Biotite code that builds the C-alpha atoms (Angstrom):
import biotite.structure as struc

atoms = struc.array([
    struc.Atom([13.227, 237.446, -132.762], chain_id="A", res_id=1, res_name="MET", atom_name="CA", element="C"),
    struc.Atom([15.686, 235.643, -130.494], chain_id="A", res_id=2, res_name="ARG", atom_name="CA", element="C"),
    struc.Atom([17.907, 238.562, -130.226], chain_id="A", res_id=3, res_name="LYS", atom_name="CA", element="C"),
    struc.Atom([14.753, 240.435, -129.309], chain_id="A", res_id=4, res_name="TYR", atom_name="CA", element="C"),
    struc.Atom([14.164, 238.198, -126.592], chain_id="A", res_id=5, res_name="ILE", atom_name="CA", element="C"),
    struc.Atom([17.353, 238.179, -125.468], chain_id="A", res_id=6, res_name="ILE", atom_name="CA", element="C"),
    struc.Atom([17.748, 241.905, -125.297], chain_id="A", res_id=7, res_name="ALA", atom_name="CA", element="C"),
    struc.Atom([14.279, 242.520, -123.672], chain_id="A", res_id=8, res_name="MET", atom_name="CA", element="C"),
    struc.Atom([15.443, 239.856, -120.946], chain_id="A", res_id=9, res_name="THR", atom_name="CA", element="C"),
    struc.Atom([18.606, 241.630, -120.234], chain_id="A", res_id=10, res_name="MET", atom_name="CA", element="C"),
    struc.Atom([16.819, 245.072, -120.131], chain_id="A", res_id=11, res_name="ALA", atom_name="CA", element="C"),
    struc.Atom([14.189, 244.148, -117.644], chain_id="A", res_id=12, res_name="LEU", atom_name="CA", element="C"),
    struc.Atom([16.806, 242.206, -115.398], chain_id="A", res_id=13, res_name="PHE", atom_name="CA", element="C"),
    struc.Atom([18.579, 245.396, -115.244], chain_id="A", res_id=14, res_name="ALA", atom_name="CA", element="C"),
    struc.Atom([15.598, 247.196, -114.398], chain_id="A", res_id=15, res_name="SER", atom_name="CA", element="C"),
    struc.Atom([15.006, 245.049, -111.463], chain_id="A", res_id=16, res_name="PHE", atom_name="CA", element="C"),
    struc.Atom([18.329, 245.339, -110.564], chain_id="A", res_id=17, res_name="GLN", atom_name="CA", element="C"),
    struc.Atom([18.318, 249.444, -110.616], chain_id="A", res_id=18, res_name="ALA", atom_name="CA", element="C"),
    struc.Atom([15.048, 249.940, -108.951], chain_id="A", res_id=19, res_name="ASN", atom_name="CA", element="C"),
    struc.Atom([15.706, 247.703, -105.994], chain_id="A", res_id=20, res_name="ALA", atom_name="CA", element="C"),
    struc.Atom([16.340, 249.817, -102.784], chain_id="A", res_id=21, res_name="SER", atom_name="CA", element="C"),
    struc.Atom([17.045, 249.038, -99.254], chain_id="A", res_id=22, res_name="TYR", atom_name="CA", element="C"),
    struc.Atom([16.655, 250.023, -95.642], chain_id="A", res_id=23, res_name="VAL", atom_name="CA", element="C"),
    struc.Atom([19.523, 250.195, -93.224], chain_id="A", res_id=24, res_name="GLN", atom_name="CA", element="C"),
    struc.Atom([19.380, 250.285, -89.121], chain_id="A", res_id=25, res_name="GLY", atom_name="CA", element="C"),
    struc.Atom([17.336, 246.955, -88.809], chain_id="A", res_id=26, res_name="VAL", atom_name="CA", element="C"),
    struc.Atom([17.098, 245.907, -85.389], chain_id="A", res_id=27, res_name="THR", atom_name="CA", element="C"),
    struc.Atom([15.943, 242.791, -83.677], chain_id="A", res_id=28, res_name="GLY", atom_name="CA", element="C"),
    struc.Atom([12.601, 243.860, -83.188], chain_id="A", res_id=29, res_name="ALA", atom_name="CA", element="C"),
    struc.Atom([12.284, 244.391, -86.918], chain_id="A", res_id=30, res_name="ASP", atom_name="CA", element="C"),
    struc.Atom([12.782, 240.963, -88.320], chain_id="A", res_id=31, res_name="MET", atom_name="CA", element="C"),
    struc.Atom([9.646, 239.303, -87.090], chain_id="A", res_id=32, res_name="VAL", atom_name="CA", element="C"),
    struc.Atom([8.797, 235.790, -89.393], chain_id="A", res_id=33, res_name="GLY", atom_name="CA", element="C"),
    struc.Atom([12.351, 235.020, -90.347], chain_id="A", res_id=34, res_name="ILE", atom_name="CA", element="C"),
    struc.Atom([13.094, 231.397, -89.549], chain_id="A", res_id=35, res_name="SER", atom_name="CA", element="C"),
    struc.Atom([15.859, 229.881, -87.667], chain_id="A", res_id=36, res_name="VAL", atom_name="CA", element="C"),
    struc.Atom([16.925, 226.526, -87.853], chain_id="A", res_id=37, res_name="THR", atom_name="CA", element="C"),
    struc.Atom([19.208, 224.925, -85.393], chain_id="A", res_id=38, res_name="VAL", atom_name="CA", element="C"),
    struc.Atom([21.351, 221.390, -86.597], chain_id="A", res_id=39, res_name="GLU", atom_name="CA", element="C"),
    struc.Atom([22.167, 219.003, -83.550], chain_id="A", res_id=40, res_name="PHE", atom_name="CA", element="C"),
    struc.Atom([25.284, 216.896, -83.497], chain_id="A", res_id=41, res_name="ALA", atom_name="CA", element="C"),
    struc.Atom([22.795, 213.813, -83.521], chain_id="A", res_id=42, res_name="ASN", atom_name="CA", element="C"),
    struc.Atom([21.547, 214.708, -86.730], chain_id="A", res_id=43, res_name="GLY", atom_name="CA", element="C"),
    struc.Atom([18.087, 216.041, -85.935], chain_id="A", res_id=44, res_name="SER", atom_name="CA", element="C"),
    struc.Atom([16.888, 219.628, -86.499], chain_id="A", res_id=45, res_name="SER", atom_name="CA", element="C"),
    struc.Atom([14.485, 222.349, -85.163], chain_id="A", res_id=46, res_name="GLU", atom_name="CA", element="C"),
    struc.Atom([13.059, 225.543, -86.428], chain_id="A", res_id=47, res_name="SER", atom_name="CA", element="C"),
    struc.Atom([11.420, 228.262, -84.661], chain_id="A", res_id=48, res_name="ALA", atom_name="CA", element="C"),
    struc.Atom([10.068, 231.852, -86.119], chain_id="A", res_id=49, res_name="ILE", atom_name="CA", element="C"),
    struc.Atom([11.813, 235.025, -84.960], chain_id="A", res_id=50, res_name="TRP", atom_name="CA", element="C"),
    struc.Atom([9.586, 237.365, -82.814], chain_id="A", res_id=51, res_name="GLN", atom_name="CA", element="C"),
    struc.Atom([9.844, 240.678, -81.185], chain_id="A", res_id=52, res_name="ALA", atom_name="CA", element="C"),
    struc.Atom([10.548, 240.639, -77.254], chain_id="A", res_id=53, res_name="ILE", atom_name="CA", element="C"),
    struc.Atom([10.953, 244.669, -77.113], chain_id="A", res_id=54, res_name="SER", atom_name="CA", element="C"),
    struc.Atom([11.220, 248.016, -78.857], chain_id="A", res_id=55, res_name="ALA", atom_name="CA", element="C"),
    struc.Atom([14.693, 247.079, -80.119], chain_id="A", res_id=56, res_name="THR", atom_name="CA", element="C"),
    struc.Atom([15.044, 243.186, -79.400], chain_id="A", res_id=57, res_name="ALA", atom_name="CA", element="C"),
    struc.Atom([14.130, 240.179, -81.166], chain_id="A", res_id=58, res_name="GLY", atom_name="CA", element="C"),
    struc.Atom([14.228, 236.349, -80.951], chain_id="A", res_id=59, res_name="GLY", atom_name="CA", element="C"),
    struc.Atom([13.638, 232.661, -81.835], chain_id="A", res_id=60, res_name="ALA", atom_name="CA", element="C"),
    struc.Atom([13.090, 230.063, -79.313], chain_id="A", res_id=61, res_name="PHE", atom_name="CA", element="C"),
    struc.Atom([13.550, 226.601, -79.704], chain_id="A", res_id=62, res_name="GLY", atom_name="CA", element="C"),
    struc.Atom([11.094, 223.868, -78.293], chain_id="A", res_id=63, res_name="ALA", atom_name="CA", element="C"),
    struc.Atom([14.784, 222.384, -76.864], chain_id="A", res_id=64, res_name="SER", atom_name="CA", element="C"),
    struc.Atom([15.839, 225.407, -74.668], chain_id="A", res_id=65, res_name="ASP", atom_name="CA", element="C"),
    struc.Atom([18.048, 227.207, -76.998], chain_id="A", res_id=66, res_name="TRP", atom_name="CA", element="C"),
    struc.Atom([17.485, 230.923, -78.176], chain_id="A", res_id=67, res_name="ALA", atom_name="CA", element="C"),
    struc.Atom([18.850, 233.166, -80.719], chain_id="A", res_id=68, res_name="LEU", atom_name="CA", element="C"),
    struc.Atom([18.418, 237.148, -79.812], chain_id="A", res_id=69, res_name="ILE", atom_name="CA", element="C"),
    struc.Atom([19.455, 240.317, -81.096], chain_id="A", res_id=70, res_name="LEU", atom_name="CA", element="C"),
    struc.Atom([19.178, 243.486, -79.372], chain_id="A", res_id=71, res_name="ASP", atom_name="CA", element="C"),
    struc.Atom([19.783, 246.834, -81.319], chain_id="A", res_id=72, res_name="GLY", atom_name="CA", element="C"),
    struc.Atom([20.978, 247.455, -85.068], chain_id="A", res_id=73, res_name="ASP", atom_name="CA", element="C"),
    struc.Atom([22.341, 244.365, -86.626], chain_id="A", res_id=74, res_name="SER", atom_name="CA", element="C"),
    struc.Atom([25.068, 246.424, -88.239], chain_id="A", res_id=75, res_name="PHE", atom_name="CA", element="C"),
    struc.Atom([26.605, 246.426, -84.744], chain_id="A", res_id=76, res_name="GLY", atom_name="CA", element="C"),
    struc.Atom([29.430, 248.304, -82.984], chain_id="A", res_id=77, res_name="GLU", atom_name="CA", element="C"),
    struc.Atom([32.014, 248.271, -80.647], chain_id="A", res_id=78, res_name="TYR", atom_name="CA", element="C"),
    struc.Atom([32.499, 250.627, -78.008], chain_id="A", res_id=79, res_name="ASP", atom_name="CA", element="C"),
    struc.Atom([36.471, 250.585, -77.141], chain_id="A", res_id=80, res_name="SER", atom_name="CA", element="C"),
    struc.Atom([35.981, 252.944, -73.810], chain_id="A", res_id=81, res_name="VAL", atom_name="CA", element="C"),
    struc.Atom([33.548, 250.172, -72.050], chain_id="A", res_id=82, res_name="SER", atom_name="CA", element="C"),
    struc.Atom([34.794, 247.518, -74.128], chain_id="A", res_id=83, res_name="ASN", atom_name="CA", element="C"),
    struc.Atom([31.310, 246.416, -75.305], chain_id="A", res_id=84, res_name="THR", atom_name="CA", element="C"),
    struc.Atom([29.812, 245.196, -78.543], chain_id="A", res_id=85, res_name="TYR", atom_name="CA", element="C"),
    struc.Atom([26.704, 246.236, -79.657], chain_id="A", res_id=86, res_name="TYR", atom_name="CA", element="C"),
    struc.Atom([23.959, 244.553, -82.143], chain_id="A", res_id=87, res_name="GLY", atom_name="CA", element="C"),
    struc.Atom([25.203, 241.050, -81.405], chain_id="A", res_id=88, res_name="LEU", atom_name="CA", element="C"),
    struc.Atom([23.327, 238.076, -82.485], chain_id="A", res_id=89, res_name="PHE", atom_name="CA", element="C"),
    struc.Atom([23.464, 235.940, -79.161], chain_id="A", res_id=90, res_name="ASN", atom_name="CA", element="C"),
    struc.Atom([22.896, 232.240, -79.416], chain_id="A", res_id=91, res_name="PHE", atom_name="CA", element="C"),
    struc.Atom([22.468, 230.441, -76.248], chain_id="A", res_id=92, res_name="PHE", atom_name="CA", element="C"),
    struc.Atom([22.478, 226.786, -76.330], chain_id="A", res_id=93, res_name="ASN", atom_name="CA", element="C"),
    struc.Atom([20.283, 224.131, -74.460], chain_id="A", res_id=94, res_name="GLY", atom_name="CA", element="C"),
    struc.Atom([20.617, 220.656, -73.221], chain_id="A", res_id=95, res_name="PRO", atom_name="CA", element="C"),
    struc.Atom([21.939, 219.350, -76.643], chain_id="A", res_id=96, res_name="PHE", atom_name="CA", element="C"),
    struc.Atom([25.264, 219.918, -78.999], chain_id="A", res_id=97, res_name="ASP", atom_name="CA", element="C"),
    struc.Atom([24.752, 221.866, -81.527], chain_id="A", res_id=98, res_name="VAL", atom_name="CA", element="C"),
    struc.Atom([26.663, 221.693, -85.004], chain_id="A", res_id=99, res_name="VAL", atom_name="CA", element="C"),
    struc.Atom([25.043, 224.290, -87.264], chain_id="A", res_id=100, res_name="GLY", atom_name="CA", element="C"),
    struc.Atom([22.564, 227.363, -87.202], chain_id="A", res_id=101, res_name="ILE", atom_name="CA", element="C"),
    struc.Atom([20.739, 228.652, -90.186], chain_id="A", res_id=102, res_name="THR", atom_name="CA", element="C"),
    struc.Atom([18.928, 231.867, -90.891], chain_id="A", res_id=103, res_name="LEU", atom_name="CA", element="C"),
    struc.Atom([16.553, 232.173, -93.718], chain_id="A", res_id=104, res_name="ASP", atom_name="CA", element="C"),
    struc.Atom([15.396, 235.869, -93.872], chain_id="A", res_id=105, res_name="ILE", atom_name="CA", element="C"),
    struc.Atom([14.732, 236.657, -97.777], chain_id="A", res_id=106, res_name="LEU", atom_name="CA", element="C"),
    struc.Atom([11.027, 235.565, -97.540], chain_id="A", res_id=107, res_name="SER", atom_name="CA", element="C"),
    struc.Atom([10.251, 238.284, -94.642], chain_id="A", res_id=108, res_name="GLU", atom_name="CA", element="C"),
    struc.Atom([11.943, 240.699, -96.998], chain_id="A", res_id=109, res_name="GLY", atom_name="CA", element="C"),
    struc.Atom([15.426, 241.087, -95.219], chain_id="A", res_id=110, res_name="PHE", atom_name="CA", element="C"),
    struc.Atom([19.265, 240.416, -96.756], chain_id="A", res_id=111, res_name="VAL", atom_name="CA", element="C"),
    struc.Atom([22.297, 239.751, -95.354], chain_id="A", res_id=112, res_name="PHE", atom_name="CA", element="C"),
    struc.Atom([24.552, 242.739, -96.573], chain_id="A", res_id=113, res_name="ASP", atom_name="CA", element="C"),
    struc.Atom([28.129, 241.154, -96.644], chain_id="A", res_id=114, res_name="THR", atom_name="CA", element="C"),
    struc.Atom([30.451, 243.355, -97.623], chain_id="A", res_id=115, res_name="ALA", atom_name="CA", element="C"),
    struc.Atom([32.188, 245.710, -95.193], chain_id="A", res_id=116, res_name="PHE", atom_name="CA", element="C"),
    struc.Atom([31.813, 249.303, -96.338], chain_id="A", res_id=117, res_name="GLY", atom_name="CA", element="C"),
    struc.Atom([29.387, 250.397, -99.455], chain_id="A", res_id=118, res_name="ASP", atom_name="CA", element="C"),
    struc.Atom([30.801, 248.059, -101.891], chain_id="A", res_id=119, res_name="ALA", atom_name="CA", element="C"),
    struc.Atom([28.334, 248.473, -104.628], chain_id="A", res_id=120, res_name="SER", atom_name="CA", element="C"),
    struc.Atom([25.638, 251.134, -106.097], chain_id="A", res_id=121, res_name="ALA", atom_name="CA", element="C"),
    struc.Atom([22.610, 249.024, -105.307], chain_id="A", res_id=122, res_name="ASN", atom_name="CA", element="C"),
    struc.Atom([21.469, 251.148, -102.491], chain_id="A", res_id=123, res_name="GLY", atom_name="CA", element="C"),
    struc.Atom([22.302, 248.858, -99.689], chain_id="A", res_id=124, res_name="SER", atom_name="CA", element="C"),
    struc.Atom([25.053, 251.135, -97.877], chain_id="A", res_id=125, res_name="GLY", atom_name="CA", element="C"),
    struc.Atom([27.651, 249.879, -95.791], chain_id="A", res_id=126, res_name="ALA", atom_name="CA", element="C"),
    struc.Atom([27.736, 246.312, -94.798], chain_id="A", res_id=127, res_name="GLY", atom_name="CA", element="C"),
    struc.Atom([29.416, 243.829, -92.664], chain_id="A", res_id=128, res_name="ARG", atom_name="CA", element="C"),
    struc.Atom([31.579, 240.727, -93.046], chain_id="A", res_id=129, res_name="GLU", atom_name="CA", element="C"),
    struc.Atom([30.610, 237.795, -90.648], chain_id="A", res_id=130, res_name="PHE", atom_name="CA", element="C"),
    struc.Atom([32.733, 237.815, -87.313], chain_id="A", res_id=131, res_name="VAL", atom_name="CA", element="C"),
    struc.Atom([31.814, 235.443, -84.746], chain_id="A", res_id=132, res_name="SER", atom_name="CA", element="C"),
    struc.Atom([33.299, 234.716, -81.090], chain_id="A", res_id=133, res_name="SER", atom_name="CA", element="C"),
    struc.Atom([34.230, 231.297, -82.223], chain_id="A", res_id=134, res_name="ASP", atom_name="CA", element="C"),
    struc.Atom([37.540, 231.270, -84.693], chain_id="A", res_id=135, res_name="PRO", atom_name="CA", element="C"),
    struc.Atom([36.581, 228.123, -85.834], chain_id="A", res_id=136, res_name="GLN", atom_name="CA", element="C"),
    struc.Atom([33.448, 228.882, -87.029], chain_id="A", res_id=137, res_name="ALA", atom_name="CA", element="C"),
    struc.Atom([32.798, 229.019, -90.813], chain_id="A", res_id=138, res_name="THR", atom_name="CA", element="C"),
    struc.Atom([29.872, 230.655, -92.473], chain_id="A", res_id=139, res_name="VAL", atom_name="CA", element="C"),
    struc.Atom([28.213, 230.369, -96.358], chain_id="A", res_id=140, res_name="SER", atom_name="CA", element="C"),
    struc.Atom([25.535, 232.529, -97.710], chain_id="A", res_id=141, res_name="TYR", atom_name="CA", element="C"),
    struc.Atom([22.691, 231.631, -100.094], chain_id="A", res_id=142, res_name="GLY", atom_name="CA", element="C"),
    struc.Atom([20.073, 232.757, -102.144], chain_id="A", res_id=143, res_name="SER", atom_name="CA", element="C"),
    struc.Atom([21.889, 235.532, -104.013], chain_id="A", res_id=144, res_name="LEU", atom_name="CA", element="C"),
    struc.Atom([19.665, 238.688, -104.359], chain_id="A", res_id=145, res_name="VAL", atom_name="CA", element="C"),
    struc.Atom([22.431, 240.977, -105.794], chain_id="A", res_id=146, res_name="GLU", atom_name="CA", element="C"),
    struc.Atom([26.022, 241.996, -105.790], chain_id="A", res_id=147, res_name="ASP", atom_name="CA", element="C"),
    struc.Atom([27.020, 241.209, -102.007], chain_id="A", res_id=148, res_name="GLU", atom_name="CA", element="C"),
    struc.Atom([23.609, 240.706, -101.079], chain_id="A", res_id=149, res_name="LEU", atom_name="CA", element="C"),
    struc.Atom([22.106, 237.073, -99.819], chain_id="A", res_id=150, res_name="TYR", atom_name="CA", element="C"),
    struc.Atom([18.641, 235.783, -98.175], chain_id="A", res_id=151, res_name="GLY", atom_name="CA", element="C"),
    struc.Atom([20.283, 232.644, -96.165], chain_id="A", res_id=152, res_name="THR", atom_name="CA", element="C"),
    struc.Atom([22.926, 232.559, -93.639], chain_id="A", res_id=153, res_name="LEU", atom_name="CA", element="C"),
    struc.Atom([24.457, 228.847, -92.713], chain_id="A", res_id=154, res_name="ASP", atom_name="CA", element="C"),
    struc.Atom([26.854, 228.774, -89.930], chain_id="A", res_id=155, res_name="ILE", atom_name="CA", element="C"),
    struc.Atom([28.908, 225.883, -89.007], chain_id="A", res_id=156, res_name="SER", atom_name="CA", element="C"),
    struc.Atom([29.985, 225.612, -85.430], chain_id="A", res_id=157, res_name="ALA", atom_name="CA", element="C"),
    struc.Atom([30.152, 223.366, -82.797], chain_id="A", res_id=158, res_name="PHE", atom_name="CA", element="C"),
    struc.Atom([28.287, 224.695, -79.742], chain_id="A", res_id=159, res_name="VAL", atom_name="CA", element="C"),
    struc.Atom([28.434, 222.429, -76.824], chain_id="A", res_id=160, res_name="ALA", atom_name="CA", element="C"),
    struc.Atom([25.398, 221.985, -74.450], chain_id="A", res_id=161, res_name="ALA", atom_name="CA", element="C"),
    struc.Atom([24.799, 224.783, -72.221], chain_id="A", res_id=162, res_name="GLY", atom_name="CA", element="C"),
    struc.Atom([27.158, 227.225, -74.041], chain_id="A", res_id=163, res_name="THR", atom_name="CA", element="C"),
    struc.Atom([26.582, 229.886, -76.643], chain_id="A", res_id=164, res_name="GLY", atom_name="CA", element="C"),
    struc.Atom([28.013, 231.804, -79.522], chain_id="A", res_id=165, res_name="LEU", atom_name="CA", element="C"),
    struc.Atom([28.056, 235.400, -80.559], chain_id="A", res_id=166, res_name="ALA", atom_name="CA", element="C"),
    struc.Atom([28.280, 236.729, -83.931], chain_id="A", res_id=167, res_name="PHE", atom_name="CA", element="C"),
    struc.Atom([27.735, 239.854, -86.056], chain_id="A", res_id=168, res_name="MET", atom_name="CA", element="C"),
    struc.Atom([26.399, 239.950, -89.960], chain_id="A", res_id=169, res_name="THR", atom_name="CA", element="C"),
    struc.Atom([24.608, 242.995, -91.224], chain_id="A", res_id=170, res_name="ASP", atom_name="CA", element="C"),
    struc.Atom([20.851, 242.842, -92.278], chain_id="A", res_id=171, res_name="THR", atom_name="CA", element="C"),
    struc.Atom([18.839, 245.069, -94.448], chain_id="A", res_id=172, res_name="ASP", atom_name="CA", element="C"),
    struc.Atom([15.166, 245.611, -95.094], chain_id="A", res_id=173, res_name="ALA", atom_name="CA", element="C"),
    struc.Atom([14.340, 245.495, -98.778], chain_id="A", res_id=174, res_name="MET", atom_name="CA", element="C"),
    struc.Atom([11.850, 248.261, -99.377], chain_id="A", res_id=175, res_name="ALA", atom_name="CA", element="C"),
    struc.Atom([8.242, 247.475, -99.118], chain_id="A", res_id=176, res_name="GLN", atom_name="CA", element="C"),
    struc.Atom([6.816, 245.997, -102.354], chain_id="A", res_id=177, res_name="GLY", atom_name="CA", element="C"),
    struc.Atom([10.288, 245.120, -103.624], chain_id="A", res_id=178, res_name="GLU", atom_name="CA", element="C"),
    struc.Atom([10.421, 242.250, -105.615], chain_id="A", res_id=179, res_name="VAL", atom_name="CA", element="C"),
    struc.Atom([13.646, 239.819, -105.045], chain_id="A", res_id=180, res_name="PRO", atom_name="CA", element="C"),
    struc.Atom([15.869, 239.183, -107.716], chain_id="A", res_id=181, res_name="ALA", atom_name="CA", element="C"),
    struc.Atom([15.017, 235.638, -108.462], chain_id="A", res_id=182, res_name="PRO", atom_name="CA", element="C"),
    struc.Atom([11.155, 236.210, -108.177], chain_id="A", res_id=183, res_name="ALA", atom_name="CA", element="C"),
    struc.Atom([11.462, 239.286, -110.684], chain_id="A", res_id=184, res_name="GLY", atom_name="CA", element="C"),
    struc.Atom([13.275, 236.841, -112.988], chain_id="A", res_id=185, res_name="LEU", atom_name="CA", element="C"),
    struc.Atom([10.616, 234.214, -112.585], chain_id="A", res_id=186, res_name="LEU", atom_name="CA", element="C"),
    struc.Atom([8.088, 237.038, -113.443], chain_id="A", res_id=187, res_name="LEU", atom_name="CA", element="C"),
    struc.Atom([10.177, 238.208, -116.666], chain_id="A", res_id=188, res_name="VAL", atom_name="CA", element="C"),
    struc.Atom([10.687, 234.423, -117.938], chain_id="A", res_id=189, res_name="ALA", atom_name="CA", element="C"),
    struc.Atom([6.375, 234.220, -117.666], chain_id="A", res_id=190, res_name="PHE", atom_name="CA", element="C"),
    struc.Atom([6.103, 237.745, -119.819], chain_id="A", res_id=191, res_name="GLY", atom_name="CA", element="C"),
    struc.Atom([8.561, 236.543, -122.417], chain_id="A", res_id=192, res_name="LEU", atom_name="CA", element="C"),
    struc.Atom([6.686, 233.097, -122.780], chain_id="A", res_id=193, res_name="LEU", atom_name="CA", element="C"),
    struc.Atom([3.477, 235.203, -123.353], chain_id="A", res_id=194, res_name="ALA", atom_name="CA", element="C"),
    struc.Atom([4.783, 237.549, -125.676], chain_id="A", res_id=195, res_name="LEU", atom_name="CA", element="C"),
    struc.Atom([6.263, 234.119, -127.706], chain_id="A", res_id=196, res_name="ARG", atom_name="CA", element="C"),
    struc.Atom([2.578, 232.594, -127.559], chain_id="A", res_id=197, res_name="ALA", atom_name="CA", element="C"),
    struc.Atom([1.283, 235.943, -128.649], chain_id="A", res_id=198, res_name="THR", atom_name="CA", element="C"),
    struc.Atom([3.607, 236.140, -131.734], chain_id="A", res_id=199, res_name="ARG", atom_name="CA", element="C"),
    struc.Atom([2.855, 232.387, -132.785], chain_id="A", res_id=200, res_name="ARG", atom_name="CA", element="C"),
    struc.Atom([-0.810, 233.190, -132.631], chain_id="A", res_id=201, res_name="ALA", atom_name="CA", element="C"),
    struc.Atom([-0.349, 235.780, -135.315], chain_id="A", res_id=202, res_name="LYS", atom_name="CA", element="C"),
])
């Protein structure tokens, strides 16, 4: 019985992973509903919800006069002719020093694709490693979905009052109706418990 349950769990987990599909070309306007939290140097924090502001741009706007904005495809690109970056996340700070920025995008059906190029066969296509205008900034990803795909991004960087921070990180959208791997595993667990209860009843 135990071997059967283990085999079933592995098969169902593999099924969730294999069936995952992702949509590339996510713009700032697409990411409506994601959460952005800013941590201030005084130990307090403030959150805001992302909203669309044009056909290609969106942003989160804090009550303390900070803003995080993305215009265009989050994959980003660099035009060497005009020396211009496109697809940058731009953080504009207000009157208080900031030491951290957190983006939580999984709950709205998005993931961070953290590996440059098509690093795996999960259907997410080419991704991008985190790059920032501040060489001292550090980043950590959380809420692993699968392979190189994550649901949260934590940036540790000192952003003085009245200044800003620019960074690139690729985001993909999960196909509509897709169940993130952590949620899928919960469904598997409930199914196995139900199966076990049924067998005991017999």
